[in-house]
C-alpha positions as a Markdown table, in Angstrom:
| # | Residue | x | y | z |
|---|---|---|---|---|
| 1 | Met | 44.7 | 38.3 | 73.4 |
| 2 | Lys | 41.3 | 39.6 | 73.4 |
| 3 | Leu | 43.1 | 43.2 | 71.9 |
| 4 | Leu | 44.9 | 40.9 | 68.9 |
| 5 | Ala | 41.3 | 38.8 | 68.1 |
| 6 | Gln | 39.4 | 42.8 | 67.9 |
| 7 | Phe | 42.3 | 43.5 | 65.7 |
| 8 | Ile | 42.0 | 40.8 | 63.4 |
| 9 | Leu | 38.0 | 41.2 | 62.9 |
| 10 | Leu | 38.6 | 45.1 | 62.1 |
| 11 | Phe | 41.3 | 44.1 | 59.9 |
| 12 | Phe | 39.2 | 41.9 | 57.9 |
| 13 | Val | 36.2 | 43.9 | 57.8 |
| 14 | Ile | 38.3 | 46.9 | 56.6 |
| 15 | Phe | 39.4 | 44.8 | 53.4 |
| 16 | Ile | 35.9 | 43.2 | 52.5 |
| 17 | Ser | 34.2 | 47.1 | 52.6 |
| 18 | Ser | 37.7 | 47.8 | 50.2 |
| 19 | Cys | 36.7 | 44.9 | 48.2 |
| 20 | Ser | 33.7 | 45.9 | 47.6 |
| 21 | Asn | 34.2 | 49.4 | 47.1 |
| 22 | Asn | 36.4 | 48.1 | 44.1 |
| 23 | Lys | 33.8 | 45.9 | 42.3 |
| 24 | Gln | 32.8 | 47.3 | 39.1 |
| 25 | Glu | 29.1 | 48.3 | 38.3 |
| 26 | Pro | 27.9 | 47.4 | 34.7 |
| 27 | Lys | 29.2 | 50.0 | 32.1 |
| 28 | Ile | 26.6 | 51.4 | 30.8 |
| 29 | Glu | 26.4 | 52.6 | 27.1 |
| 30 | His | 24.4 | 54.8 | 24.9 |
| 31 | Val | 24.0 | 53.1 | 21.6 |
| 32 | Gln | 21.9 | 54.2 | 18.6 |
| 33 | Ser | 19.1 | 52.1 | 17.1 |
| 34 | Lys | 16.3 | 52.2 | 15.1 |
| 35 | Leu | 13.6 | 50.9 | 17.1 |
| 36 | Tyr | 10.0 | 48.9 | 15.8 |
| 37 | Thr | 7.0 | 49.7 | 17.2 |
| 38 | Val | 5.1 | 46.0 | 18.1 |
| 39 | Lys | 0.9 | 46.0 | 16.5 |
| 40 | Gln | -1.2 | 43.4 | 15.3 |
| 41 | Thr | -1.6 | 42.4 | 11.9 |
| 42 | Glu | -4.1 | 40.4 | 10.2 |
| 43 | Val | -2.4 | 37.0 | 8.4 |
| 44 | Thr | -3.8 | 33.6 | 7.3 |
| 45 | Asn | -4.6 | 31.4 | 9.4 |
| 46 | Tyr | -2.6 | 27.7 | 8.5 |
| 47 | Ala | -4.0 | 25.0 | 10.3 |
| 48 | Ser | -0.3 | 22.9 | 10.5 |
| 49 | Phe | 0.5 | 18.7 | 9.7 |
| 50 | Pro | 3.5 | 16.8 | 10.3 |
| 51 | Ala | 4.5 | 15.5 | 7.0 |
| 52 | Thr | 7.7 | 13.9 | 5.7 |
| 53 | Ile | 9.8 | 14.0 | 2.2 |
| 54 | Ile | 9.8 | 11.3 | 0.0 |
| 55 | Ser | 11.1 | 10.4 | -3.1 |
| 56 | Lys | 8.2 | 9.0 | -5.5 |
| 57 | Lys | 11.1 | 6.9 | -7.0 |
| 58 | Asp | 11.9 | 4.5 | -4.3 |
| 59 | Ile | 12.3 | 0.7 | -4.6 |
| 60 | Asn | 14.2 | -1.7 | -2.6 |
| 61 | Ile | 16.1 | -4.5 | -5.5 |
| 62 | Ser | 16.3 | -7.5 | -4.7 |
| 63 | Ser | 18.1 | -10.4 | -5.9 |
| 64 | Ser | 15.2 | -12.1 | -8.2 |
| 65 | Pro | 11.7 | -11.8 | -8.5 |
| 66 | Leu | 9.4 | -14.6 | -6.7 |
| 67 | Asn | 8.2 | -17.1 | -9.5 |
| 68 | Gln | 8.5 | -21.2 | -10.5 |
| 69 | Phe | 11.9 | -20.7 | -11.1 |
| 70 | Thr | 13.4 | -18.6 | -8.3 |
| 71 | Phe | 13.5 | -21.5 | -5.3 |
| 72 | Tyr | 17.3 | -21.0 | -5.7 |
| 73 | Leu | 19.3 | -19.2 | -2.9 |
| 74 | Gly | 22.7 | -16.8 | -3.9 |
| 75 | Arg | 25.4 | -15.6 | -2.2 |
| 76 | Val | 26.0 | -11.5 | -2.1 |
| 77 | Asp | 29.6 | -11.9 | -4.1 |
| 78 | Lys | 30.6 | -8.1 | -3.9 |
| 79 | Ile | 28.9 | -4.7 | -3.5 |
| 80 | Leu | 29.7 | -2.1 | -5.8 |
| 81 | Val | 28.3 | 0.9 | -4.3 |
| 82 | Asn | 28.1 | 2.7 | -1.0 |
| 83 | Ile | 24.9 | 4.3 | 1.0 |
| 84 | Gly | 24.3 | 8.2 | -0.3 |
| 85 | Glu | 26.4 | 7.3 | -3.6 |
| 86 | His | 25.2 | 8.6 | -6.9 |
| 87 | Val | 24.5 | 6.1 | -9.4 |
| 88 | Lys | 23.3 | 5.7 | -12.8 |
| 89 | Lys | 20.6 | 3.4 | -15.2 |
| 90 | Gly | 22.4 | 0.8 | -15.9 |
| 91 | Gln | 25.3 | 0.8 | -13.6 |
| 92 | Leu | 26.1 | -2.6 | -11.8 |
| 93 | Leu | 25.4 | -2.4 | -8.1 |
| 94 | Val | 25.7 | -5.4 | -6.5 |
| 95 | Val | 27.3 | -9.2 | -7.8 |
| 96 | Val | 25.2 | -11.8 | -6.5 |
| 97 | Asp | 26.6 | -15.7 | -7.1 |
| 98 | Pro | 24.5 | -18.2 | -7.3 |
| 99 | Ile | 24.8 | -21.8 | -5.0 |
| 100 | Gln | 21.9 | -23.9 | -6.8 |
| 101 | Thr | 21.3 | -22.1 | -9.8 |
| 102 | Gln | 23.6 | -23.1 | -12.3 |
| 103 | Asn | 23.6 | -26.0 | -11.6 |
| 104 | Thr | 19.9 | -26.5 | -12.0 |
| 105 | Ile | 20.0 | -24.5 | -15.0 |
| 106 | Glu | 22.4 | -27.1 | -16.7 |
| 107 | Gln | 20.5 | -30.0 | -15.5 |
| 108 | Met | 17.1 | -28.2 | -17.3 |
| 109 | Arg | 19.7 | -28.0 | -20.4 |
| 110 | Gln | 19.9 | -31.7 | -20.0 |
| 111 | Asn | 16.2 | -32.0 | -19.7 |
| 112 | Val | 15.6 | -30.3 | -23.3 |
| 113 | Asn | 18.0 | -32.4 | -24.8 |
| 114 | Gln | 16.4 | -35.6 | -23.3 |
| 115 | Ala | 12.7 | -34.1 | -24.5 |
| 116 | Gln | 14.4 | -33.2 | -28.0 |
| 117 | Ala | 16.2 | -36.8 | -28.5 |
| 118 | Asn | 13.1 | -39.0 | -27.4 |
| 119 | Leu | 10.6 | -36.0 | -29.2 |
| 120 | Asp | 13.1 | -37.2 | -32.5 |
| 121 | Phe | 12.9 | -40.8 | -31.6 |
| 122 | Val | 8.9 | -40.9 | -31.3 |
| 123 | Lys | 8.8 | -38.6 | -34.6 |
| 124 | Ala | 10.5 | -41.6 | -36.8 |
| 125 | Asn | 8.0 | -44.2 | -35.4 |
| 126 | Tyr | 5.1 | -41.9 | -35.8 |
| 127 | Glu | 6.2 | -41.2 | -39.9 |
| 128 | Arg | 7.0 | -45.0 | -40.0 |
| 129 | Tyr | 3.6 | -45.8 | -38.6 |
| 130 | Ala | 1.7 | -43.1 | -40.4 |
| 131 | Asn | 3.2 | -45.2 | -43.5 |
| 132 | Leu | 2.1 | -48.5 | -42.5 |
| 133 | Tyr | -1.6 | -46.9 | -41.5 |
| 134 | Lys | -1.9 | -45.8 | -45.2 |
| 135 | Glu | -0.6 | -49.6 | -46.5 |
| 136 | Asn | -3.5 | -50.9 | -44.2 |
| 137 | Val | -0.7 | -53.2 | -42.1 |
| 138 | Ile | -1.5 | -51.7 | -39.4 |
| 139 | Ser | -4.6 | -50.7 | -37.7 |
| 140 | Lys | -6.6 | -47.3 | -36.6 |
| 141 | Glu | -6.2 | -48.1 | -33.1 |
| 142 | Glu | -2.4 | -48.7 | -33.3 |
| 143 | Phe | -2.1 | -45.6 | -34.9 |
| 144 | Glu | -4.0 | -43.4 | -32.9 |
| 145 | Lys | -2.0 | -44.6 | -30.0 |
| 146 | Met | 1.1 | -43.9 | -32.1 |
| 147 | Gln | -0.1 | -40.2 | -32.7 |
| 148 | Met | -0.4 | -39.8 | -29.1 |
| 149 | Gln | 3.2 | -40.6 | -28.4 |
| 150 | Tyr | 4.1 | -38.4 | -30.8 |
| 151 | Lys | 1.9 | -35.1 | -29.2 |
| 152 | Thr | 3.0 | -35.8 | -25.8 |
| 153 | Ala | 6.6 | -36.0 | -26.6 |
| 154 | Lys | 6.1 | -32.9 | -28.2 |
| 155 | Ala | 4.4 | -31.2 | -25.1 |
| 156 | Gln | 7.1 | -32.3 | -23.1 |
| 157 | Leu | 9.6 | -30.6 | -25.0 |
| 158 | Leu | 7.6 | -27.5 | -25.2 |
| 159 | Ser | 7.8 | -27.5 | -21.5 |
| 160 | Ala | 11.2 | -28.4 | -20.9 |
| 161 | Lys | 12.6 | -25.4 | -22.8 |
| 162 | Ala | 9.9 | -23.2 | -20.7 |
| 163 | Ala | 11.6 | -24.4 | -17.7 |
| 164 | Tyr | 14.6 | -24.2 | -18.7 |
| 165 | Asn | 14.4 | -20.4 | -20.8 |
| 166 | Gly | 12.7 | -19.4 | -17.5 |
| 167 | Ala | 15.9 | -20.4 | -15.3 |
| 168 | Ser | 17.9 | -18.7 | -17.4 |
| 169 | Ser | 16.3 | -15.9 | -17.3 |
| 170 | Val | 17.0 | -15.6 | -13.6 |
| 171 | Met | 20.6 | -15.4 | -14.4 |
| 172 | Ser | 20.3 | -11.7 | -15.3 |
| 173 | Tyr | 19.1 | -10.9 | -11.5 |
| 174 | Phe | 22.3 | -12.0 | -9.8 |
| 175 | Asn | 23.9 | -8.7 | -11.4 |
| 176 | Ile | 21.9 | -6.2 | -9.7 |
| 177 | Arg | 21.8 | -2.7 | -12.1 |
| 178 | Ala | 20.3 | 0.4 | -11.4 |
| 179 | Pro | 16.7 | 1.0 | -12.9 |
| 180 | Phe | 17.4 | 4.7 | -13.2 |
| 181 | Asp | 19.7 | 7.7 | -12.2 |
| 182 | Gly | 19.2 | 8.1 | -8.3 |
| 183 | Val | 20.9 | 7.5 | -5.0 |
| 184 | Val | 22.1 | 4.9 | -2.9 |
| 185 | Ala | 19.4 | 5.4 | 0.3 |
| 186 | Asn | 20.4 | 1.9 | 2.2 |
| 187 | Lys | 22.2 | -1.5 | 2.1 |
| 188 | Phe | 20.1 | -4.8 | 3.9 |
| 189 | Val | 22.6 | -6.9 | 3.2 |
| 190 | Asp | 26.8 | -7.4 | 3.5 |
| 191 | Ala | 28.6 | -9.3 | 1.6 |
| 192 | Gly | 29.1 | -13.1 | 1.8 |
| 193 | Gln | 25.4 | -13.1 | 3.2 |
| 194 | Val | 22.9 | -15.7 | 1.9 |
| 195 | Val | 19.8 | -14.4 | 0.4 |
| 196 | Ser | 16.8 | -16.0 | -1.0 |
| 197 | Pro | 13.9 | -14.3 | -4.1 |
| 198 | Met | 12.4 | -11.1 | -3.1 |
| 199 | Gln | 14.7 | -10.6 | -0.6 |
| 200 | Pro | 15.8 | -6.4 | -0.7 |
| 201 | Ile | 19.4 | -6.1 | -1.0 |
| 202 | Ile | 19.5 | -2.5 | -1.9 |
| 203 | Ser | 17.0 | 0.6 | -1.9 |
| 204 | Leu | 17.4 | 3.0 | -4.4 |
| 205 | Ile | 16.1 | 6.9 | -4.7 |
| 206 | Asp | 15.6 | 9.1 | -7.0 |
| 207 | Pro | 16.4 | 12.7 | -5.4 |
| 208 | Asn | 14.9 | 15.0 | -7.8 |
| 209 | Asp | 11.7 | 13.6 | -7.8 |
| 210 | Leu | 10.5 | 14.7 | -4.5 |
| 211 | Glu | 7.4 | 15.0 | -2.7 |
| 212 | Val | 5.3 | 15.8 | 0.8 |
| 213 | Lys | 3.6 | 13.7 | 2.3 |
| 214 | Phe | 1.2 | 14.0 | 5.1 |
| 215 | Tyr | -3.2 | 13.4 | 6.2 |
| 216 | Val | -5.4 | 16.3 | 6.9 |
| 217 | Asp | -8.7 | 16.1 | 9.0 |
| 218 | Glu | -12.0 | 16.2 | 7.1 |
| 219 | Asn | -12.3 | 20.2 | 7.8 |
| 220 | Ser | -8.8 | 21.2 | 6.6 |
| 221 | Leu | -9.3 | 19.2 | 3.5 |
| 222 | Lys | -12.0 | 21.4 | 2.3 |
| 223 | His | -9.4 | 24.4 | 2.2 |
| 224 | Ile | -7.3 | 22.7 | -0.6 |
| 225 | Thr | -8.2 | 21.8 | -4.3 |
| 226 | Ile | -5.2 | 19.8 | -6.4 |
| 227 | Gly | -2.3 | 22.6 | -8.0 |
| 228 | Glu | -2.7 | 24.5 | -5.0 |
| 229 | Lys | 0.4 | 26.1 | -3.7 |
| 230 | Ile | 1.2 | 25.4 | 0.3 |
| 231 | Pro | 3.8 | 26.3 | 2.5 |
| 232 | Ile | 6.0 | 23.6 | 3.7 |
| 233 | Val | 8.4 | 24.0 | 7.1 |
| 234 | Ile | 11.7 | 22.4 | 6.9 |
| 235 | Asn | 14.1 | 23.3 | 9.7 |
| 236 | Lys | 12.7 | 26.8 | 9.7 |
| 237 | Lys | 13.0 | 27.5 | 6.5 |
| 238 | Thr | 9.6 | 27.8 | 4.4 |
| 239 | Phe | 9.2 | 26.3 | 0.8 |
| 240 | Lys | 6.3 | 26.4 | -1.4 |
| 241 | Ala | 4.7 | 22.9 | -2.9 |
| 242 | Thr | 2.1 | 22.0 | -4.8 |
| 243 | Ile | -0.3 | 19.3 | -4.1 |
| 244 | Ser | -1.0 | 16.9 | -6.5 |
| 245 | Thr | -2.7 | 14.1 | -4.7 |
| 246 | Ile | -5.7 | 14.5 | -2.4 |
| 247 | Ser | -7.1 | 11.0 | -1.3 |
| 248 | Pro | -10.9 | 10.9 | -1.5 |
| 249 | Lys | -11.0 | 7.6 | 1.4 |
| 250 | Ala | -10.0 | 8.7 | 4.6 |
| 251 | Asp | -7.7 | 6.2 | 6.8 |
| 252 | Asn | -9.9 | 3.5 | 8.4 |
| 253 | Ile | -8.2 | 3.8 | 11.8 |
| 254 | Thr | -7.4 | 7.8 | 11.9 |
| 255 | His | -10.5 | 8.8 | 10.0 |
| 256 | Thr | -8.0 | 11.3 | 7.9 |
| 257 | Tyr | -7.0 | 12.0 | 4.5 |
| 258 | Leu | -3.7 | 11.2 | 2.5 |
| 259 | Val | -2.0 | 14.3 | 0.9 |
| 260 | Lys | 0.9 | 15.1 | -1.6 |
| 261 | Ala | 2.9 | 18.0 | -3.1 |
| 262 | Lys | 5.1 | 17.9 | -5.4 |
| 263 | Ile | 8.2 | 20.1 | -3.8 |
| 264 | Glu | 11.4 | 21.1 | -6.0 |
| 265 | Pro | 14.8 | 19.6 | -4.0 |
| 266 | Asn | 17.4 | 21.9 | -2.7 |
| 267 | Glu | 19.9 | 21.4 | 0.1 |
| 268 | Tyr | 17.4 | 21.8 | 2.4 |
| 269 | Val | 14.9 | 19.5 | 1.1 |
| 270 | Gln | 15.8 | 16.0 | 0.9 |
| 271 | Ala | 14.1 | 12.4 | 1.0 |
| 272 | Gly | 13.3 | 11.5 | 4.7 |
| 273 | Glu | 13.2 | 15.0 | 6.2 |
| 274 | Tyr | 11.0 | 15.9 | 8.6 |
| 275 | Ala | 8.2 | 18.9 | 7.2 |
| 276 | Ile | 5.5 | 20.7 | 8.3 |
| 277 | Ala | 2.7 | 21.4 | 5.9 |
| 278 | Leu | 0.6 | 24.1 | 6.5 |
| 279 | Ile | -3.2 | 24.5 | 5.0 |
| 280 | Pro | -4.9 | 27.4 | 5.3 |
| 281 | Val | -7.5 | 27.8 | 7.0 |
| 282 | Gly | -8.6 | 31.6 | 7.5 |
| 283 | Asn | -7.5 | 35.0 | 8.8 |
| 284 | Lys | -6.3 | 36.0 | 12.5 |
| 285 | Lys | -4.7 | 38.5 | 13.9 |
| 286 | Val | -1.1 | 38.1 | 15.0 |
| 287 | Ile | 1.9 | 40.1 | 16.1 |
| 288 | Leu | 4.5 | 40.2 | 13.4 |
| 289 | Val | 8.5 | 41.4 | 14.0 |
| 290 | Pro | 11.2 | 41.6 | 11.3 |
| 291 | Lys | 12.8 | 38.3 | 11.5 |
| 292 | Ser | 16.2 | 40.0 | 11.9 |
| 293 | Cys | 15.1 | 41.4 | 15.4 |
| 294 | Ile | 15.0 | 37.9 | 16.5 |
| 295 | Leu | 18.3 | 37.0 | 18.6 |
| 296 | Lys | 19.3 | 33.4 | 20.4 |
| 297 | Arg | 21.2 | 34.8 | 23.9 |
| 298 | Ala | 22.3 | 31.2 | 25.8 |
| 299 | Gly | 20.4 | 29.6 | 23.3 |
| 300 | Ile | 17.3 | 31.2 | 24.0 |
| 301 | Glu | 15.3 | 33.0 | 22.0 |
| 302 | Gly | 14.6 | 36.9 | 22.1 |
| 303 | Val | 14.1 | 40.1 | 21.3 |
| 304 | Ile | 15.8 | 44.0 | 23.0 |
| 305 | Val | 12.0 | 45.9 | 24.4 |
| 306 | Val | 13.3 | 49.3 | 24.6 |
| 307 | Lys | 11.0 | 51.1 | 27.9 |
| 308 | Asn | 12.0 | 54.2 | 29.0 |
| 309 | Asn | 14.8 | 54.6 | 26.8 |
| 310 | Ile | 16.6 | 51.6 | 28.8 |
| 311 | Ala | 17.2 | 47.9 | 26.8 |
| 312 | Asn | 15.8 | 44.9 | 28.2 |
| 313 | Tyr | 16.4 | 41.7 | 26.5 |
| 314 | Gln | 12.7 | 39.7 | 26.8 |
| 315 | Met | 12.2 | 36.1 | 25.3 |
| 316 | Val | 10.1 | 35.4 | 23.4 |
| 317 | Glu | 8.3 | 32.3 | 21.7 |
| 318 | Thr | 8.1 | 32.3 | 17.5 |
| 319 | Gly | 5.8 | 30.8 | 15.3 |
| 320 | His | 5.7 | 30.7 | 11.4 |
| 321 | Gln | 7.9 | 32.6 | 9.5 |
| 322 | Arg | 6.2 | 34.7 | 6.9 |
| 323 | Gly | 8.6 | 36.7 | 4.4 |
| 324 | Asn | 10.8 | 38.3 | 6.5 |
| 325 | Phe | 8.7 | 38.3 | 9.5 |
| 326 | Val | 8.4 | 36.4 | 12.1 |
| 327 | Glu | 5.2 | 35.9 | 14.6 |
| 328 | Ile | 5.5 | 36.0 | 18.0 |
| 329 | Leu | 3.6 | 33.6 | 20.2 |
| 330 | Ser | 4.3 | 34.8 | 23.4 |
| 331 | Gly | 6.7 | 37.2 | 24.9 |
| 332 | Leu | 5.5 | 40.5 | 23.1 |
| 333 | Glu | 2.8 | 43.3 | 23.6 |
| 334 | Pro | 1.1 | 45.5 | 20.9 |
| 335 | Asn | 2.8 | 48.8 | 21.4 |
| 336 | Asp | 6.2 | 47.4 | 22.9 |
| 337 | Lys | 9.2 | 49.3 | 20.9 |
| 338 | Ile | 11.8 | 46.5 | 19.4 |
| 339 | Ala | 15.2 | 47.3 | 18.7 |
| 340 | Thr | 15.9 | 47.0 | 15.1 |
| 341 | Thr | 19.9 | 47.7 | 14.8 |
| 342 | Asn | 23.2 | 47.3 | 15.9 |
| 343 | Leu | 21.8 | 44.5 | 17.9 |
| 344 | Ser | 25.1 | 43.4 | 18.7 |
| 345 | Ala | 26.4 | 45.9 | 20.5 |
| 346 | Ile | 23.1 | 46.4 | 23.0 |
| 347 | Asn | 23.2 | 44.3 | 26.5 |
| 348 | Asn | 20.7 | 45.0 | 29.5 |
| 349 | Gly | 20.4 | 48.1 | 30.8 |
| 350 | Asp | 22.1 | 50.2 | 27.6 |
| 351 | Val | 20.8 | 53.4 | 27.2 |
| 352 | Ile | 19.1 | 53.5 | 22.9 |
| 353 | Gly | 18.4 | 56.2 | 21.2 |
| 354 | Asp | 15.9 | 55.6 | 18.1 |
| 355 | Arg | 17.5 | 56.9 | 14.9 |
């Protein structure tokens, strides 16, 4: 039994050794690539501020304005558009069915008719009293009393007409139309829901009239002027925006100043997007590498560093994009050499020939 156990152990060792000998070593390739020598470059130093892309035309539309005539409620009958839908000026968006308004307006119309009938009656009496007064049949006091009744009746008719016209004008607000060409940004109610005056029903924006909104500190404020173009970063893409507004007064809580800059819309620049506004505040020296050299392997950004002709994937932290170059905040040192071509063919340990 002891001999059998030694035999099995020997067989196991030989098997493991065989497997170890058959293990393939990584294949070393010889790849030609143009190398770039890392160096520091003096560039504009930017202070960065969180920003938001907003539409200059961004409104919440309600069923009716709040005034002495809008004490009515309405029920949303139809919502004719969807969020994200483009609409034209004057297009019908929502229909609100008034619950009490039509009955109230009818009552006010009847009030006008009653006031008109009363005025006609009082006017006839007034004219009769005027003739009697001229003939000295009635006293001046009696005539002036009837004259006052006539003036009151006229004032009552004017008041009734004003109430009727004001209430009637509210009816137009129950058919909600787009005040300008734009896009439906949000819907705040559903069909069947009861709404009150000034309650937002739908939100509309103009996607072609955009600006960047952000706040800067007092020191950075000194470096910008109205009309100046500044970089705006959105999803790692850089665009230019023209400063249009600089608040002269700081916020009481944050002690920062509101700044707005006009930006042209495109597929990346849309209302509601988060952005970073860059304000030039001087110069600094940074490491810049061609943007095309930046790779992403296993979700990690890096470059291929070549030392003694051997390739090694080096993780880097990137900063602002400057034209076709990108700032490297960490991971590289001046005089490092990085590969710029045939990047997909290069793996760690490959031998690199500079061409």
